[in-house]
C-alpha angles and dihedrals in degrees: 000000000000119000123208121243090247092054093047091052091051089052097053105100099157136029114197125147135225136165106291131205125256089247129040113255106195127161107197115236125230125262096271142029134053114300127194125212125187115211111201126194132178119215140174101221101311096335123095112252115252118189113241095015117126118241137172123245128210089278089054088248118145121242141160132206126226101171139020118174136152145159122249119198144154095041112187137172121225114229112227097217100055107002090243116152127241113202117222131172128002123230129351128182120210101199123186087348124209104134130334141158111219128190111235110178148290107296131209118240118255148096116293135187096203145304140262133208136172127238099218137020133284116256094261092057095034094061097040119116109257090208089074090067127080117243088254091063119097087227097056123111088246090087094056092228098128133090093227102255134058094239092065094033129185131353103244095190133012134178132167136181146120129291137192110244098174129100092231123109117246092012118161121243108274108169131057118241128199129183122183126173122196142133125091096275093057096059107120130199119220118207118198114194111209128129116223141155128225113205136151122004096325138160110211121203117200113191121198132175130219110206112207092199090062089052089060096051109136092003118118104203090201090072106008106059107122138057133141091183091252092055111056095003093179091062089046089056091052090049092050092049091047090051088063091054095044096072120086143152113279093223101022142076123292 
């Protein structure tokens, strides 16, 4: 079903921003009901993320990004009247994110004060065998988001790129960096505060941003440029905690 521009504009109740995928992943809704979309965008400070482009971190060190991927799960809406949580959707994968609008689920009508979602997977999913899933599944090994055995489980978050490790000003990135976060204790919950109402036959778009600069807070890429979670676990913990701080409303306060 194709919706007119006018109808889409009437349906937009929220505009928040996240890190999006390089390709749109949209599952069309049915003809009726309340349907929730999550619009994800990746930024570097206030600038849209471009893969391969050189940026400056908080230490004024140059870097570029070649990959940004992560799992989203356990999406729930927060009811305004009693703060109870309404679960919607299952698992999403933001892969090579730049900007993407992703269909979440049919959503019950009501007044809400915000939403939550997890970056990562619950223990039951995390330690499942990816070979049991078809290649079309977001949990299959096809997506290369698994550590290779069920004890270690899935890679919740992965980013790669190049970083400047010299002491020289205006130096170009010269060393590869890689950050992955996984394991049950590194799952992080994101809470987006935004009041909204779902009424009528509406299609709600929630836009959220992921700011790469916030991911790098407290990380000196000259010395801290590699963790697979199980190698350099202290850096992986910093990365996981920074993930939680990197999400923000696209049009709201920090």
